N, C-alpha and C positions, 0 to 999 in steps of 0.2 A: 488470324488472331493469335498473338503470342503473349503470354504473361499479362493478359488483360488489356493489352493495348493493340490498336491496329497499326501496322507498320507496312511500309512499302518503299517505292523508289520515287514517289512524287515529291514536289518541291516542299510541301509542308511537313511531310513525315519521312523524308528521305534520309540517306545515310548520315548526313551532317547533323541530324536531330536525334539519331538513335540513342545517344548518351543520356537523353532525358528519361528514357524508359529503361535503358540497359546501361548502368554506369560503367560496366566493364568495357564498353566501347572506347573508353579512354585509358584502357589498361596498357601494360607494358609489352604485351605479347599479341598484338592485334594483326590481323591479315585483311587484305593482301598487302604486299610491299612492292616497291620498285627494286628489282634485282639489278645490281651493278656488277657485271661479270668480272671486271678486273679488280673488284674489291672482295669477291667471293674467295674463300680459302679452300684450296685443293686439299682434300684429306685422303691420303693413300689408304687409310684404314676403312674407308667406306666400301662396303661390298657392292657388287652389282645388284640391281633390283631384279627380283624374280617374280614374275607375274604368272600365276597358275589359274587360268580361267577355263581349263579344258572342259569341266563338267558344270559350268555355271548355268543357272536356270533363271532367266528373266521371267517376271510374273506380269507386271503391268506397266503402263505408261500413264502419267497423270499431269495435270496442270494444277500446281498448288498456289497459284496466284502470284508467284514470284519467279518461277522457272518451269521448264518441262523436265520431268523426272522419270527415270526408268528404275523400277525396284526389282530386287533379286531375292530369291529364297536364301536366307542366311542362317538356316537352322543347323548347318554343318559346314565343313570346310571344303565344299565343292569349288568355291572360287575365293582364292586368297592371294595376298602378296606377302613376300618375305624378303629377307636380305636388305640391301640398301642401308638406311640408318635404323632399321627396325630390329628390335631384340626378339620379338615374337612374330607369328604369322597373324595377319589382319584379314578379316572376312569382308568381302564386298557386300555392301548394303544397297547402294543406289548410285546412279550417276545423273548429273544435270548439267546445264549449260548457262553461261552468262553471255550476253551479246549487246551490241549497240545499234545505232541507226545507220551507221556507215562503216566503211572498211577500216578506218583509222581509230576506231574506238569500240570497246565492248569487252575486252579481257579485264580481269581483275588485277592480276599481276602484270607488271610492265617490266621490260628489259631495257636498261639504259634509257628509261623514259618512254620507250615505244610501246604503244598499245596495239593489240591485235583485234581483229573483228569479233573474236569469240574465244571463250575459254571453257573447256570441259573439265569437270571435277568428278573423279571416281572416288567415292567415299567408302572407307573401310573402317572396321572397328576391331578392337583387341579382345577377341572372344576367349583367349587363353587366360586373361587376367580378370575379365569382367563378365557378369552373367547376362547383361542385356545391352543393346545399343544405347539406351538412355543412360545407363550407369557409366558406360564408357565415355559418352559425350560430356560427362562432367569431370572426367579425370585427365590429368596433364598429359598422359601417354595413351589416352583412350582411342583416339582416332588417327588414321593416316589417310591423307587425301593426295591422290595423284592429280596434278594440274597439267593439262595439255592445251597448248595454244592452237587455235584454228586460224590458218592464214589463207588469204585468197589465192587460188590457183586453179588447177583442174578439178573436175568433179571427183568427189570421194565416193566410190561405189558402195562402201560399207555404210555410209550415212543415209543412202536413199531410202532404205526400208523405214528408217526412223522419221525422216522428213515427210515421207508418204503417209505416216500415221498421225502426224500433228493435227490434222483436221478433226480427228476423233476426240481430241482434248483441247479444242479451241478455247473453251470457256473455263474460267477459274472454277476449281472444285470438281472438274470432270476427271474420270478415270476410265481406262479401257484395257482389255486384255492385250498383252504384248509378250508372246512366248518366244523362247528359243532365239533371242538376240544375243549374239556373241560379242561382248565389248572388246575382245581382243582385236577386232578389225579396226578399232579406233586408235590403236597404239601406233606411234611412229616406228620406223625401223630401228632407231637408236634409243636406248633407255638411259642414256647419260642424263644426269639430273643435278639440280641445286636442291638443298634441303635446309630447313630452318624450323624452329619451334614457333607455332602461330595459333590462330584461332579460326573458328567458323567465321565466314564473311557475311552471314545473315544472322539476325537475332535468333537465339539469345547470345550469340557472339562468344560462346565459351572458349576459353584458352586451353583447348584440349587437342589441338591438331599438330601432328608431325607432317609438315608439308614436304612433298616431293614434286618439284616442278620440272618437267622434262624440258631439256634444251631444244630438242627438235620438235618443230610444229608439224601438224598434219595439214594437208592442202584440201580446201573445199572450194566449190564454185560459188560465184556471186549468186547464182540462181538458188543454190541450196541455202545460203544465208538469208535470202529474201523470204524463203518459206518460213523461217523462224520469225522474221520481222512482221510478216503480213498475215500469218495464219493465227498465231497465238494472241490471246487477250488477257489483260490484267483483270478484266471484269467478268462477272458471272452472267449466265444466260438470262436471268430475270432482271438484270440491271438495264436501264434505258441507254446508258452511255456505253459506247464501245471504245475501249482504250487499248491500243496495240501494245503488246508486251515487248518493249525495247528499253535499252539503257538500264538493264537490271544488274548492274555491277556496282560494287563498292570501290571507291578510289583507294590508292595506296596509303597505308598508315605508317606512322613513324617507326623506324627500326629500333629505337630505344636501346642501342648497344648490342643487339643480337648479332651473332655471326651467321652469315650465309655460307654454308659449306658446299663445295662442288665435288662431284665424283670423277671429274675429268680436269685435265690441265687446259688452261685457256690457250 
């Protein structure tokens, strides 16, 4: 429940209807987008992205009715990203996934119109400028999200501990302890990226995100993707209906004149 309205990914209240409750859904800085690599502008001033997750502390895993989320202790700078397009260090708050029903759909961002089976979002906030995640989420430079595409390939060993834990949060509203998970294992070997100013991709859709979408995907097995599709539910334990959590992605939004910058030459 957000802003007094129920929202989800169903036909009646799905992404195409979110503007009825959240007018910013039709704003000029909405996400995700379709990234067209040969239209992205190489910017030699963009710094390499620095990911410092050495001492990060995962706390729990939860099903919020829209995705599966792993939360972190963000009271200090144990886990931050810096460099890239960022002027400050941003603290890791949580990560979550979006996925489809089959291997050619599921990611939120697309590349030259191509969808991936899933997309991972590592959500960070600007604790140097703002006093809380909520305050940062309302500011134009408050959040920085790393987007990583998951593509079908071999098994991803780092993901197994997470997919093995999904049964604990099968139902909407459930939460379980999930300690000592190092998200660094989910990063690809190259941190080359595209970046653009955007928004949250779920309500309240705040236009507060500096997006950093990595060029290189990580490979996961079809069996690992099936665990997401078949274990998790949009529905709570007390509900009679059992609705599998799939297609929890928002389609690409208009670019509205924004420039996508690249840290690398095509």
